[in-house]
N, C-alpha and C positions, 0 to 999 in steps of 0.2 A: 504494500500500500504506500502511496506517496501523496504528499500535499502539494498544492500549488504555491509557489513563491509569488510575491507581488509583481514580479517581472515575467510571470507566465511559465517559468521553467519548473518542472516537477522536482520536489525535494523529498528524498527518501525519508521514511519514518525513522526516528532514532533507534539505533540498536548497537550492540557491542560488535565490533568487527571480528570476523573469524578468518583464520588462515594460518600461515606459518609465521613464527616469530623470527624475524631477521636479526634482531639484536635487542639487548636490554641495556639501558643507559641510566646513569645516576641523575643527569640533568636533562631538562627539555632541550637546552641548547646543543647538547651532544647529539641527541636524536635528530634535531632539526638540521644539523650540519651533515649528517649522513644522508638525509633526504635531499638536501641541497646538492650534495655530490652526485647522487643518482640523477637528479634533474639536469645537471650540467652534462651528463652522459646521455641525454635524450631518452632516459628511462621513462616508461609510462607511470608517472608518480600518482596519477589518479587512482591507482590500484593499491596505494599505501595508506595506512593510518598510523598515527602516533597515539598510543593509549597510555594514560597515566594510571598507575596502580597504587592502591592503599592511600587514598586521598585523606588529607587532614586539613582542618581549618586552623590557621595560625593567626592569633590576634597579638600584635606587637603594641605594647603600651608606649606611647610617644611622649606623654607628659601629663601633668595635672591640669585639669580644666578649672579656670577661674572666671570671674565675671569679666575681667579684662580680655582674656583670650576669647570668650564667647562673643563679646562685643566686637572685637577685631575680626573674627571669622565671619560674623553676621554682616559687618560693614563691607568686607571684601566681596562676599557673594552678592550682596545687595548692589554694590557698585558695578559688578559685572552685568547684573540684570538691568540696571539703569543705563549702562553703556549700550546694551543691545536695544533697549526701548528707545533711547535717544537717537540712535542711528536709524532705526525704523521710522521714527517721526521725521527725521531730517530727509530721508529718502522720499517720503510721500508728501513733503511740503513743496508748494510751487517754487520754481527756481528763483523768482525775483526776491522774495523776502527771506530766502533760506539763510539761516544763521546757525553756526556750530555752537552757539551759546546754549541752545536747547540740549545738546549732548552733555555739556558740562553740568547743567542744572539737573538733568535726569540722573547723571552719575551721583551727584550729591544727595539728591532725594532718595535714590535707591540705597545708597550707603546708610543714610539715616534710618530708613525703615528697616533695612537689614540688621543694623545694630540693635534697634529696639526688639526686633523679632528674636535675635540671638540671645539677648539678655533675658527676655521673657521665657524662652524655651529652656535656657539653663536654669532659671529660677524654679521652673516646674519640675524638671528632672534632676535637680541638684543632688539629692541623696541617693539616687539610683545609679548615677553614672558621672562620677567626679574626675574622669580622666579622658584623654584623647588617645585614639589608637588607630591602627590600620589593620585591615583584614586581608588575608591571602588564603588561597586554596592551593596546597602543595601536594605533590605526589612523591612517594618513596622512590619510585623508579618509573622509567618510560620505556615501553616496548614498541618496536616498529613491527606492525602486522602487515603481511603482504600476501597477495594472491599466490597460492601454492604453485601455480604454473609459471610464475615469474621469479621464484626464489633462486634458482640456479643462475639466472642471468644477473640478478642483483648481487649475488655473492661474487660472481666473476668480476663485475665492475668494481666492487669494493676491495677485492683482493689485488687488483692491478694498481701500480703506483699512481699517485695523484699527479695530474698535469694541470698547470694553471693557464 
């Protein structure tokens, strides 16, 4: 079964790829470099999948959240939104009275509202989440899965010396 993408091309239903394991690598970049090497040798890379195994969610704490940090983060995101809104207003303003002062005002207003929103959100969630962090999903290892009919050809390409 397949679904249609917005561009009219069929997208296969999600499933775990099956086939031969061409290799197992500690990092995604190692697996990616092997696939890149095969691609440079005109190998049909559409028959290859990189599968991450033993997924783990890692949250790295980056600092303590304070009212100042919440206000600064809110102001920054609000300023970006204000910049976008100001540019949209400027684009749709008639050419004669067009002024880029609208953009500056929108950035300041957006930063102000973002700062207020950041402080209010922090005040509501303060006791539940007093730190900043980043989230990552990492795999213990990465396997390259390949169509069994192409395994010998891929091994031959990978066993030959690399040419640049």
